[in-house]
N, C-alpha and C positions, 0 to 999 in steps of 0.2 A: 131069508137067505142065511145059510150057515157058512162061516168063514173059519178055517182052521188057523192055528198060530202060524204055521208055515206060510199059508196064503196071506195072512195079515202082514207078515214081514215083507213079502214080495210086493204086495199092493201098497204098502206105506210109502214106497219110493215113487209112486206115480201120481200123487195129488196134483191136479191142475196141469199135468205135463202131457206131452204128446199132442197130436192134432195141431191146433194153432197156438198152443202153449200160452193160454190167456193169463195164467198166474205170473209167469216171468214178464210178460208184456205189461201187466198192470203194475208190477213192482217197479219197472223202469219208468213208467209214467208218474207213479207216486200218488195217483188219484183215480177216481172212478168207482164203479160198482161191479162186483162179480156175483153171479148167481149160481147157486148150487142147484142143479136140475137133475131130474130123473126121466125115465122113459126113453123113447127113440130119439136119435139125433135130430135136432132142429125143431122138436115139438115138446120138450121136457117141461114137467111141472116144477115150479120153483119151490125148493125146500128151505132155502136160506139165502139171505143177501149179505154180502160182505162189503163194508165201506173201506176201500183200500187206503184212503187217507188216514183212517183211524189207526191203521197198523204202524203209522209213522209218528204218532204223538201219544204219549202216555197220559192217562187221566189221573186225577187226584185219588180216586178209588183204587185204581190199579197200583199206584205207588204205595198206598197204605197196606195193601195185601203183601206186596214184596217186602215191605219193611218188617213184617212179622217173621220172616224166614231167617234161617242161618245158612251160611255158605259152606261149600261152594254150591252155586245154584245152576241147574241145568234147565234151560228154556227149550222145550221140545216143540218144534215147528215155529222157530223164532221169527220168521218173516224178516223184515228189514231191521230188526234188533232193538225195538224200543224198550223191551223189558230187560234185555241184557244191559243196555245203557243205564236203565233205572237202578238195577241192582248194583252196578259198579258205582253209580253216584251215591248210593247208600253205604258204600264201603264193603260190599260183598263181592267176592270172587264169583264170576259168572261166565258161562259159556252157552252159546246158542247152537242148536243143530237144525238143519233144514235140508229137504230133499232137492231144493232148487239152487243152483249156483248163484243166481241173481240175488236171492235172499242172503246168502252167505257174503257175497261181495258188498252188499249194502250195509250189513251189520259191521263188517270190518271197516268200511269207509267211515262209519260213525264212531270208530274207535273201540268197538267191541271185538270179542273173540267169537268166532263161529266156525263150525265144521260141517262140511257137506256130507251128510249121511242120513240114513233112516234111523229112527229110534231103535229098530230091531237089529241094526248093525252098529249101534252106538258104542258098545263096550270096546270092540276091536278098533273102531275108528278113533275113539278118544285116546286109547293107548298109543296108537300110531302117531298121534299128534302130541305125545308127551304128557297126556292127561291120564288120571286114573280111570279105569273102565268102570269101577264100582265105587261105592262109598260116598256118593254125593249127599250133601246135607239137605238139599231141597230140589224139587222139580216143579215146573210150571207147565200146565196144559190150558192155555187160554184160547179164546177165539174159536171155540168149537172143536179144539184138537183132540178131545176125547174120542172123536170119530175116526182118528187116524187108523188106517188098516181095516176098518169095518168090523172090528171085534174088540169091544172095550175091555173084556176080561183078559185077553191076550196082551193088550196094551198095559193094563194095570199090573199084570204079572211082570212084564218087562221093566216097567219103571221101578217096581219093587226091587228087582235085581240090581238096578243101577244105584239105588239109594242106600244109605247106611241105616242100621237099626235105629229107630227113633226119628228117622228123616221125615220131613214134611213134604206135602204136595198140595198146591192149589189147583183145583180142577174146575174150569167153567162148565156149567151144565146148560141144558136147554131150559128155557124159562117155564115151559109147561112141565109141571112136577112129575107126571107119570109117563112121560115120553120114554120109549125104549124100543128103538127101531134100528135095523140094519138094512142097508139098501145100496144099490149101485147108482153112482152119480157121475156128473161131469161138471166142470166149471165152464160158464159162458160169460162173455163180456158184453158190453153194450152194443158192439158191432156184430154180435151173433157168432163170434169165433169161439170154438169149443175145444176142450181137452179130450183126451181119451177117457173112457170109463174107468172108474176106480171104486172099490168098496168104501163105504162111509157108514157112520153110525150117529145117532142122536140119543142122549141119555138125560133124563130129567133129574132134578135134585132129590126127589123122593125115591128114585130107583137106584141112584149111584151108591148109597151106603151099603146096600145088600151085595152089590157086585164087588165093591171094594173089600168088604168083610171076607168074601170068599177068596180074595187074592192077597190076604194078609195085611190089610189096612184097617185102621180104626178111623171113623169119621169124627172129627173134633168139633167142627162148626160148619154151619151153613150161613152164608152171608149174601144178602141182597144189596147190591150197590149199583147205582147209575143205570137202573133198568136191567141189570144182569144178575145172575146167581152163581155163586162159587161155593164149593165145598173144600174144606181143609182136611186132608188126610194125614195120618201118622203111620209110618211103617211099624208093624209089630216086631 
């Protein structure tokens, strides 16, 4: 499946939304498992599983990655705001963005700053909120969020536009090194409630550096932590 930058921008605002809105429901509960599924409604193949509770508690490994960054930090797809809170606790200015109002509400409830928008609309939304649209010191793409919009290169280009020259980004990748897939997915909860379809992607740590290079990023490090893999990028 090929997704244009314009399509990625439109699709990025639909993650887990529509249908029975399982993303917002899961955030309100604060626990449970969400499945990323493909194929026809009600019969999808599971591509990934998300532990909702993990979105509410930062790990020691995550904290160590955030501690290497400089502010201000933009957390893309912030969910309930654990990484925003972590950055702030480390003395870094930080803002989260998320397409779901429930995620924004929870981040703010925890004392963090968050804006309801897609990453593809972030510059205008940030400026409207009194924040700079560009020039961020660092960006975060954890929890599989390199898949946002279904076209990783469009996403990497957009994040490059938002960061300052020399700015850093931590990108969590698929654990399988050579994964490089784009597909249509839905979120499904334990009760079988599903969202609308949305484009998504999965990129492994051996594939990401070449994509990042084509988008104006250098890959500085690849780190395996707590059963997950992260790449640190620097904007050229």
